[in-house]
Biopython code that builds the backbone (N, CA, C, O; Angstrom):
import numpy as np
from Bio.PDB.StructureBuilder import StructureBuilder

atoms = [
    (1, "MET", "N", (0.647, -1.308, -0.050)),
    (1, "MET", "CA", (0.253, 0.089, -0.190)),
    (1, "MET", "C", (1.063, 1.003, 0.086)),
    (1, "MET", "O", (1.930, 1.097, 0.955)),
    (2, "THR", "N", (0.454, 2.195, -1.339)),
    (2, "THR", "CA", (1.002, 3.184, -1.028)),
    (2, "THR", "C", (0.815, 4.480, 0.183)),
    (2, "THR", "O", (-0.352, 4.731, 0.484)),
    (3, "PRO", "N", (1.792, 5.206, 0.798)),
    (3, "PRO", "CA", (0.973, 6.198, 1.738)),
    (3, "PRO", "C", (0.092, 7.362, 0.921)),
    (3, "PRO", "O", (-0.026, 7.576, -0.286)),
    (4, "GLN", "N", (-0.462, 8.007, 2.070)),
    (4, "GLN", "CA", (-1.605, 8.772, 1.049)),
    (4, "GLN", "C", (-0.601, 9.940, 1.567)),
    (4, "GLN", "O", (0.054, 9.980, 2.609)),
    (5, "THR", "N", (-0.702, 11.017, 0.349)),
    (5, "THR", "CA", (-0.008, 11.972, 0.250)),
    (5, "THR", "C", (-1.115, 13.246, 0.749)),
    (5, "THR", "O", (-2.220, 13.474, 0.257)),
    (6, "PRO", "N", (-0.390, 14.033, 1.961)),
    (6, "PRO", "CA", (-1.232, 15.237, 2.066)),
    (6, "PRO", "C", (-2.180, 16.069, 0.812)),
    (6, "PRO", "O", (-1.811, 15.533, -0.233)),
    (7, "HIS", "N", (-2.963, 16.864, 0.559)),
    (7, "HIS", "CA", (-3.588, 17.675, -0.139)),
    (7, "HIS", "C", (-2.363, 19.127, -0.095)),
    (7, "HIS", "O", (-1.794, 19.621, 0.878)),
    (8, "THR", "N", (-2.284, 19.519, -1.664)),
    (8, "THR", "CA", (-1.498, 20.841, -1.607)),
    (8, "THR", "C", (-2.385, 22.148, -1.196)),
    (8, "THR", "O", (-3.536, 22.311, -1.601)),
    (9, "ALA", "N", (-1.736, 23.006, -0.385)),
    (9, "ALA", "CA", (-2.619, 24.230, -0.132)),
    (9, "ALA", "C", (-3.242, 24.757, -1.020)),
    (9, "ALA", "O", (-4.195, 25.454, -0.670)),
    (10, "SER", "N", (-2.954, 24.631, -2.431)),
    (10, "SER", "CA", (-3.747, 25.337, -3.315)),
    (10, "SER", "C", (-5.515, 24.246, -3.736)),
    (10, "SER", "O", (-6.581, 24.508, -4.294)),
    (11, "TRP", "N", (-4.978, 23.176, -3.144)),
    (11, "TRP", "CA", (-6.393, 22.161, -3.607)),
    (11, "TRP", "C", (-7.205, 22.859, -2.344)),
    (11, "TRP", "O", (-8.334, 23.342, -2.435)),
    (12, "LYS", "N", (-6.558, 22.821, -1.389)),
    (12, "LYS", "CA", (-7.613, 23.317, 0.461)),
    (12, "LYS", "C", (-8.510, 24.132, -0.018)),
    (12, "LYS", "O", (-9.730, 23.982, -0.088)),
    (13, "ALA", "N", (-7.413, 25.581, -0.562)),
    (13, "ALA", "CA", (-7.880, 26.800, -0.829)),
    (13, "ALA", "C", (-9.173, 26.814, -2.126)),
    (13, "ALA", "O", (-10.143, 27.571, -2.110)),
    (14, "PHE", "N", (-8.913, 25.911, -3.061)),
    (14, "PHE", "CA", (-9.810, 25.685, -4.100)),
    (14, "PHE", "C", (-10.955, 25.421, -3.373)),
    (14, "PHE", "O", (-11.834, 26.282, -3.336)),
    (15, "THR", "N", (-11.146, 23.935, -2.544)),
    (15, "THR", "CA", (-11.968, 23.727, -1.967)),
    (15, "THR", "C", (-12.741, 24.676, -1.071)),
    (15, "THR", "O", (-13.943, 24.648, -1.334)),
    (16, "LEU", "N", (-12.345, 25.677, 0.110)),
    (16, "LEU", "CA", (-12.638, 26.416, 0.647)),
    (16, "LEU", "C", (-13.473, 27.366, 0.124)),
    (16, "LEU", "O", (-14.526, 27.641, 0.699)),
    (17, "VAL", "N", (-13.035, 28.068, -1.208)),
    (17, "VAL", "CA", (-13.376, 28.960, -1.958)),
    (17, "VAL", "C", (-14.748, 28.600, -2.868)),
    (17, "VAL", "O", (-15.605, 29.315, -3.388)),
    (18, "SER", "N", (-14.615, 27.667, -2.830)),
    (18, "SER", "CA", (-15.590, 26.576, -4.121)),
    (18, "SER", "C", (-16.654, 26.321, -3.091)),
    (18, "SER", "O", (-17.741, 26.416, -3.661)),
    (19, "PHE", "N", (-16.809, 26.032, -1.794)),
    (19, "PHE", "CA", (-17.933, 25.976, -0.906)),
    (19, "PHE", "C", (-18.090, 27.162, -0.680)),
    (19, "PHE", "O", (-19.188, 27.507, -1.117)),
    (20, "GLY", "N", (-17.442, 28.144, -0.121)),
    (20, "GLY", "CA", (-17.862, 29.130, 0.248)),
    (20, "GLY", "C", (-19.096, 30.230, -0.775)),
    (20, "GLY", "O", (-20.067, 30.916, -0.458)),
    (21, "LEU", "N", (-18.335, 29.883, -2.213)),
    (21, "LEU", "CA", (-19.216, 30.746, -3.164)),
    (21, "LEU", "C", (-20.403, 29.835, -3.679)),
    (21, "LEU", "O", (-21.180, 30.402, -4.448)),
    (22, "ALA", "N", (-20.651, 28.586, -3.390)),
    (22, "ALA", "CA", (-22.051, 27.619, -3.461)),
    (22, "ALA", "C", (-22.938, 27.887, -2.672)),
    (22, "ALA", "O", (-24.100, 28.073, -3.034)),
    (23, "LEU", "N", (-22.377, 27.982, -0.941)),
    (23, "LEU", "CA", (-23.038, 28.675, -0.096)),
    (23, "LEU", "C", (-23.597, 29.887, -0.239)),
    (23, "LEU", "O", (-24.782, 30.097, 0.020)),
    (24, "GLY", "N", (-22.434, 31.156, -0.844)),
    (24, "GLY", "CA", (-22.872, 32.216, -1.227)),
    (24, "GLY", "C", (-24.323, 32.225, -2.211)),
    (24, "GLY", "O", (-25.397, 32.694, -1.832)),
    (25, "MET", "N", (-24.110, 31.693, -3.339)),
    (25, "MET", "CA", (-25.222, 31.535, -4.107)),
    (25, "MET", "C", (-26.397, 31.066, -3.752)),
    (25, "MET", "O", (-27.381, 31.500, -4.351)),
    (26, "LEU", "N", (-26.563, 30.104, -2.732)),
    (26, "LEU", "CA", (-27.544, 29.529, -2.369)),
    (26, "LEU", "C", (-28.248, 30.559, -1.934)),
    (26, "LEU", "O", (-29.181, 31.103, -2.525)),
    (27, "ALA", "N", (-27.644, 30.925, -0.533)),
    (27, "ALA", "CA", (-27.943, 32.111, 0.586)),
    (27, "ALA", "C", (-28.703, 33.594, -1.031)),
    (27, "ALA", "O", (-29.870, 33.570, -1.421)),
    (28, "LEU", "N", (-27.984, 34.268, -1.392)),
    (28, "LEU", "CA", (-28.552, 34.759, -2.342)),
    (28, "LEU", "C", (-29.727, 34.411, -3.563)),
    (28, "LEU", "O", (-30.572, 35.047, -4.193)),
    (29, "GLY", "N", (-29.312, 33.224, -3.497)),
    (29, "GLY", "CA", (-30.931, 32.683, -4.235)),
    (29, "GLY", "C", (-31.702, 32.598, -3.412)),
    (29, "GLY", "O", (-32.745, 32.947, -3.965)),
    (30, "ILE", "N", (-31.941, 32.339, -2.316)),
    (30, "ILE", "CA", (-33.108, 32.352, -1.131)),
    (30, "ILE", "C", (-33.053, 33.436, -1.132)),
    (30, "ILE", "O", (-33.912, 33.682, -1.979)),
    (31, "TYR", "N", (-32.398, 35.082, -0.579)),
    (31, "TYR", "CA", (-32.741, 35.995, -0.709)),
    (31, "TYR", "C", (-33.736, 36.955, -1.590)),
    (31, "TYR", "O", (-34.559, 37.836, -1.343)),
    (32, "ALA", "N", (-33.105, 36.174, -2.988)),
    (32, "ALA", "CA", (-34.029, 36.858, -4.088)),
    (32, "ALA", "C", (-35.478, 36.544, -4.617)),
    (32, "ALA", "O", (-36.241, 37.192, -5.334)),
    (33, "LEU", "N", (-35.588, 35.259, -3.975)),
    (33, "LEU", "CA", (-36.777, 34.495, -4.236)),
    (33, "LEU", "C", (-38.187, 35.236, -3.882)),
    (33, "LEU", "O", (-38.614, 35.242, -2.728)),
    (34, "PRO", "N", (-38.774, 35.767, -4.803)),
    (34, "PRO", "CA", (-39.886, 35.945, -4.643)),
    (34, "PRO", "C", (-41.090, 35.386, -4.175)),
    (34, "PRO", "O", (-42.111, 35.088, -4.795)),
    (35, "ALA", "N", (-40.656, 35.244, -2.354)),
    (35, "ALA", "CA", (-41.729, 34.479, -1.770)),
    (35, "ALA", "C", (-42.134, 34.925, -0.453)),
    (35, "ALA", "O", (-41.354, 35.855, -0.252)),
    (36, "ASP", "N", (-42.923, 34.825, 0.629)),
    (36, "ASP", "CA", (-42.645, 35.325, 1.832)),
    (36, "ASP", "C", (-41.447, 34.506, 2.648)),
    (36, "ASP", "O", (-40.747, 33.507, 2.477)),
    (37, "LEU", "N", (-41.648, 35.547, 3.638)),
    (37, "LEU", "CA", (-40.200, 35.756, 3.995)),
    (37, "LEU", "C", (-40.180, 34.483, 5.162)),
    (37, "LEU", "O", (-39.128, 34.257, 5.758)),
    (38, "TRP", "N", (-41.727, 33.465, 5.515)),
    (38, "TRP", "CA", (-41.798, 32.375, 6.266)),
    (38, "TRP", "C", (-41.464, 30.991, 5.341)),
    (38, "TRP", "O", (-41.421, 29.905, 5.919)),
    (39, "ALA", "N", (-41.211, 31.086, 3.772)),
    (39, "ALA", "CA", (-40.993, 30.316, 3.166)),
    (39, "ALA", "C", (-39.420, 30.399, 2.603)),
    (39, "ALA", "O", (-38.824, 29.393, 2.218)),
    (40, "LYS", "N", (-38.962, 31.438, 2.608)),
    (40, "LYS", "CA", (-37.259, 32.078, 2.680)),
    (40, "LYS", "C", (-36.786, 31.522, 4.081)),
    (40, "LYS", "O", (-35.560, 31.488, 4.188)),
    (41, "GLY", "N", (-37.346, 31.176, 4.940)),
    (41, "GLY", "CA", (-36.965, 30.402, 6.536)),
    (41, "GLY", "C", (-36.760, 29.264, 6.329)),
    (41, "GLY", "O", (-35.781, 28.732, 6.852)),
    (42, "TYR", "N", (-37.573, 28.587, 5.551)),
    (42, "TYR", "CA", (-38.235, 27.526, 5.597)),
    (42, "TYR", "C", (-37.061, 26.588, 4.267)),
    (42, "TYR", "O", (-36.792, 25.388, 4.209)),
    (43, "LEU", "N", (-36.603, 27.735, 3.368)),
    (43, "LEU", "CA", (-35.394, 26.923, 2.426)),
    (43, "LEU", "C", (-34.468, 26.992, 2.614)),
    (43, "LEU", "O", (-33.550, 26.347, 2.107)),
    (44, "ALA", "N", (-34.407, 28.187, 3.784)),
    (44, "ALA", "CA", (-32.621, 28.019, 4.387)),
    (44, "ALA", "C", (-32.542, 27.279, 5.827)),
    (44, "ALA", "O", (-31.507, 27.247, 6.492)),
    (45, "MET", "N", (-33.618, 26.761, 6.178)),
    (45, "MET", "CA", (-32.866, 25.932, 7.197)),
    (45, "MET", "C", (-32.937, 24.758, 6.424)),
    (45, "MET", "O", (-32.221, 23.928, 6.983)),
    (46, "ALA", "N", (-33.566, 24.172, 5.182)),
    (46, "ALA", "CA", (-33.348, 23.005, 4.508)),
    (46, "ALA", "C", (-32.200, 23.156, 4.069)),
    (46, "ALA", "O", (-31.622, 22.069, 4.068)),
    (47, "ALA", "N", (-31.475, 24.099, 3.633)),
    (47, "ALA", "CA", (-30.424, 24.155, 3.309)),
    (47, "ALA", "C", (-29.709, 23.597, 3.860)),
    (47, "ALA", "O", (-29.204, 22.502, 3.612)),
    (48, "VAL", "N", (-29.478, 24.728, 5.233)),
    (48, "VAL", "CA", (-28.427, 24.498, 6.504)),
    (48, "VAL", "C", (-28.859, 22.657, 6.889)),
    (48, "VAL", "O", (-27.950, 21.917, 7.264)),
    (49, "PHE", "N", (-29.921, 22.260, 6.774)),
    (49, "PHE", "CA", (-29.675, 20.936, 6.888)),
    (49, "PHE", "C", (-28.952, 20.212, 6.036)),
    (49, "PHE", "O", (-28.031, 19.450, 6.334)),
    (50, "SER", "N", (-29.232, 20.372, 5.324)),
    (50, "SER", "CA", (-28.542, 19.611, 3.381)),
    (50, "SER", "C", (-26.677, 19.770, 3.658)),
    (50, "SER", "O", (-26.101, 18.685, 3.574)),
    (51, "VAL", "N", (-26.152, 20.473, 3.834)),
    (51, "VAL", "CA", (-25.014, 20.666, 4.234)),
    (51, "VAL", "C", (-24.437, 20.363, 5.442)),
    (51, "VAL", "O", (-23.285, 19.928, 5.453)),
    (52, "GLY", "N", (-25.091, 20.533, 6.530)),
    (52, "GLY", "CA", (-24.490, 19.883, 7.757)),
    (52, "GLY", "C", (-24.927, 18.237, 7.574)),
    (52, "GLY", "O", (-24.367, 17.418, 8.302)),
    (53, "SER", "N", (-25.870, 17.815, 6.651)),
    (53, "SER", "CA", (-26.240, 16.292, 6.806)),
    (53, "SER", "C", (-24.919, 15.773, 5.676)),
    (53, "SER", "O", (-24.176, 14.877, 6.077)),
    (54, "THR", "N", (-24.777, 16.133, 4.839)),
    (54, "THR", "CA", (-23.803, 16.282, 3.626)),
    (54, "THR", "C", (-22.627, 15.941, 4.203)),
    (54, "THR", "O", (-22.064, 14.884, 3.921)),
    (55, "PHE", "N", (-22.036, 17.009, 5.269)),
    (55, "PHE", "CA", (-20.896, 16.799, 6.084)),
    (55, "PHE", "C", (-20.619, 15.282, 6.838)),
    (55, "PHE", "O", (-19.802, 14.407, 6.551)),
    (56, "THR", "N", (-21.428, 15.332, 7.689)),
    (56, "THR", "CA", (-21.938, 13.817, 8.336)),
    (56, "THR", "C", (-21.784, 12.632, 6.985)),
    (56, "THR", "O", (-20.960, 11.720, 7.065)),
    (57, "LEU", "N", (-22.577, 12.779, 5.924)),
    (57, "LEU", "CA", (-22.317, 11.382, 5.456)),
    (57, "LEU", "C", (-21.089, 11.188, 5.075)),
    (57, "LEU", "O", (-20.581, 10.073, 5.192)),
    (58, "ALA", "N", (-20.464, 12.160, 4.595)),
    (58, "ALA", "CA", (-18.896, 12.087, 3.893)),
    (58, "ALA", "C", (-18.087, 11.754, 5.349)),
    (58, "ALA", "O", (-17.492, 10.687, 5.200)),
    (59, "LYS", "N", (-17.953, 12.094, 6.179)),
    (59, "LYS", "CA", (-17.250, 11.802, 7.552)),
    (59, "LYS", "C", (-17.605, 10.010, 7.679)),
    (59, "LYS", "O", (-16.760, 9.198, 8.055)),
    (60, "THR", "N", (-18.870, 9.687, 7.322)),
    (60, "THR", "CA", (-19.134, 8.522, 8.298)),
    (60, "THR", "C", (-18.807, 7.613, 6.969)),
    (60, "THR", "O", (-18.761, 6.388, 7.085)),
    (61, "GLN", "N", (-18.595, 8.214, 5.781)),
    (61, "GLN", "CA", (-18.033, 7.025, 4.573)),
    (61, "GLN", "C", (-16.561, 7.108, 4.623)),
    (61, "GLN", "O", (-16.020, 6.044, 4.324)),
    (62, "ARG", "N", (-15.570, 8.314, 4.991)),
    (62, "ARG", "CA", (-14.454, 8.156, 4.893)),
    (62, "ARG", "C", (-14.315, 7.276, 6.134)),
    (62, "ARG", "O", (-13.681, 6.253, 5.875)),
    (63, "ASP", "N", (-14.700, 7.363, 7.353)),
    (63, "ASP", "CA", (-14.359, 6.164, 8.631)),
    (63, "ASP", "C", (-14.951, 5.236, 8.403)),
    (63, "ASP", "O", (-14.593, 4.408, 9.241)),
    (64, "GLU", "N", (-15.837, 4.717, 7.623)),
    (64, "GLU", "CA", (-16.110, 3.598, 7.099)),
    (64, "GLU", "C", (-14.656, 2.685, 6.671)),
    (64, "GLU", "O", (-14.184, 1.677, 7.197)),
    (65, "TYR", "N", (-14.159, 3.545, 5.432)),
    (65, "TYR", "CA", (-13.410, 3.165, 4.266)),
    (65, "TYR", "C", (-12.052, 2.913, 4.868)),
    (65, "TYR", "O", (-11.272, 2.017, 4.546)),
    (66, "GLU", "N", (-11.856, 4.011, 5.959)),
    (66, "GLU", "CA", (-10.557, 3.732, 6.963)),
    (66, "GLU", "C", (-10.853, 2.759, 7.494)),
    (66, "GLU", "O", (-9.996, 1.880, 7.400)),
    (67, "ALA", "N", (-11.952, 2.440, 8.178)),
    (67, "ALA", "CA", (-11.707, 1.199, 9.389)),
    (67, "ALA", "C", (-11.960, -0.222, 8.159)),
    (67, "ALA", "O", (-11.829, -1.288, 8.760)),
    (68, "ARG", "N", (-12.131, -0.333, 7.343)),
    (68, "ARG", "CA", (-12.182, -1.533, 6.541)),
    (68, "ARG", "C", (-10.937, -1.676, 6.054)),
    (68, "ARG", "O", (-10.624, -2.812, 5.701)),
    (69, "ARG", "N", (-10.007, -0.658, 5.926)),
    (69, "ARG", "CA", (-8.576, -0.635, 5.385)),
    (69, "ARG", "C", (-7.890, -0.699, 6.427)),
    (69, "ARG", "O", (-6.799, -1.146, 6.075)),
    (70, "LEU", "N", (-7.888, -0.495, 7.614)),
    (70, "LEU", "CA", (-7.257, -0.998, 9.091)),
    (70, "LEU", "C", (-7.933, -2.441, 9.320)),
    (70, "LEU", "O", (-7.688, -2.858, 10.452)),
    (71, "ILE", "N", (-8.466, -3.033, 8.795)),
    (71, "ILE", "CA", (-8.853, -4.470, 9.115)),
    (71, "ILE", "C", (-8.484, -5.185, 8.068)),
    (71, "ILE", "O", (-8.190, -6.378, 8.139)),
    (72, "ASN", "N", (-8.475, -4.455, 6.950)),
    (72, "ASN", "CA", (-7.578, -5.429, 5.736)),
    (72, "ASN", "C", (-5.998, -5.203, 6.123)),
    (72, "ASN", "O", (-5.523, -6.323, 6.315)),
    (73, "ARG", "N", (-5.167, -4.359, 6.281)),
    (73, "ARG", "CA", (-3.746, -4.114, 6.912)),
    (73, "ARG", "C", (-4.185, -5.320, 8.024)),
    (73, "ARG", "O", (-3.450, -6.304, 7.940)),
    (74, "ILE", "N", (-5.009, -5.398, 8.817)),
    (74, "ILE", "CA", (-4.768, -6.665, 10.416)),
    (74, "ILE", "C", (-4.679, -7.561, 9.835)),
    (74, "ILE", "O", (-3.747, -8.307, 10.133)),
    (75, "ASP", "N", (-5.522, -7.927, 8.799)),
    (75, "ASP", "CA", (-6.119, -9.828, 8.115)),
    (75, "ASP", "C", (-4.792, -9.942, 7.377)),
    (75, "ASP", "O", (-4.330, -11.080, 7.452)),
    (76, "GLU", "N", (-3.752, -8.732, 6.406)),
    (76, "GLU", "CA", (-2.701, -9.082, 5.704)),
    (76, "GLU", "C", (-1.813, -9.163, 6.821)),
    (76, "GLU", "O", (-1.639, -10.381, 6.850)),
    (77, "VAL", "N", (-1.232, -8.766, 7.625)),
    (77, "VAL", "CA", (-0.046, -8.755, 8.341)),
    (77, "VAL", "C", (-0.360, -10.297, 9.282)),
    (77, "VAL", "O", (0.557, -11.086, 9.511)),
    (78, "LYS", "N", (-1.552, -10.495, 9.674)),
    (78, "LYS", "CA", (-1.906, -12.143, 10.348)),
    (78, "LYS", "C", (-1.626, -13.080, 9.240)),
    (78, "LYS", "O", (-0.621, -13.772, 9.402)),
    (79, "THR", "N", (-2.483, -13.302, 7.846)),
    (79, "THR", "CA", (-1.669, -14.047, 7.284)),
    (79, "THR", "C", (-0.207, -14.356, 6.456)),
    (79, "THR", "O", (0.152, -15.295, 5.746)),
    (80, "GLU", "N", (0.388, -13.230, 6.855)),
    (80, "GLU", "CA", (2.186, -12.761, 6.658)),
    (80, "GLU", "C", (2.591, -13.547, 7.419)),
    (80, "GLU", "O", (3.211, -14.521, 6.991)),
    (81, "ARG", "N", (2.340, -13.352, 8.951)),
    (81, "ARG", "CA", (2.967, -14.134, 9.535)),
    (81, "ARG", "C", (2.661, -15.778, 9.630)),
    (81, "ARG", "O", (3.589, -16.584, 9.677)),
    (82, "LEU", "N", (0.952, -16.272, 9.659)),
    (82, "LEU", "CA", (0.954, -17.637, 9.305)),
    (82, "LEU", "C", (2.037, -18.285, 8.720)),
    (82, "LEU", "O", (2.863, -19.029, 9.248)),
    (83, "LEU", "N", (1.881, -17.710, 6.932)),
    (83, "LEU", "CA", (2.885, -17.947, 5.586)),
    (83, "LEU", "C", (3.960, -18.077, 7.003)),
    (83, "LEU", "O", (4.080, -19.148, 7.598)),
    (84, "ARG", "N", (4.686, -16.841, 7.412)),
    (84, "ARG", "CA", (6.060, -16.894, 7.570)),
    (84, "ARG", "C", (6.301, -18.121, 8.871)),
    (84, "ARG", "O", (7.259, -18.873, 9.051)),
    (85, "GLU", "N", (5.198, -17.984, 9.546)),
    (85, "GLU", "CA", (5.349, -19.667, 10.341)),
    (85, "GLU", "C", (5.343, -20.856, 9.626)),
    (85, "GLU", "O", (5.754, -21.822, 10.268)),
    (86, "ASP", "N", (4.919, -21.115, 8.224)),
    (86, "ASP", "CA", (4.645, -22.126, 7.877)),
    (86, "ASP", "C", (5.754, -22.704, 7.085)),
    (86, "ASP", "O", (5.884, -23.885, 6.760)),
    (87, "ALA", "N", (6.794, -21.377, 6.730)),
    (87, "ALA", "CA", (7.514, -21.294, 5.814)),
    (87, "ALA", "C", (8.846, -21.859, 6.572)),
    (87, "ALA", "O", (9.799, -22.296, 5.926)),
    (88, "VAL", "N", (8.826, -21.800, 8.320)),
    (88, "VAL", "CA", (9.855, -22.021, 8.715)),
    (88, "VAL", "C", (10.063, -23.123, 9.659)),
    (88, "VAL", "O", (11.191, -23.362, 10.089)),
]
sb = StructureBuilder()
sb.init_structure("model")
sb.init_model(0)
sb.init_chain("A")
sb.init_seg("    ")
for serial, (resi, resn, name, xyz) in enumerate(atoms, 1):
    if name == "N":
        sb.init_residue(resn, " ", resi, " ")
    sb.init_atom(name, np.array(xyz, "f"), 0.0, 1.0, " ", f" {name:<3s}", serial, name[0])
structure = sb.get_structure()
C-alpha cells in the first residue's frame, strides 16, 4: 500500500473557496426568491440541514473506508505471519 499524500495548499484553498461560493450563491438565491419570509426561512433551514447532513455523510463514509482499510491491513499481517511461520 502506498502512503496517502497530503493535499496541497492550493487544493485546500480551491475547495474552501468553492464551498463558500456555493453557499453564497444559495443564500443569494433564497434572498432574491419572490416568496414570503416564512418560505425563505424554510428553504434556508433546509439548506443548512442539507449542508450539515452532507458533512456527516461524507465523514461517515470516510470513517467506514478507513476502518475497512485498517481491518484489511490487520488481516494481511496475520496472513503474512501465518505464512512465515509455516515456511520455517
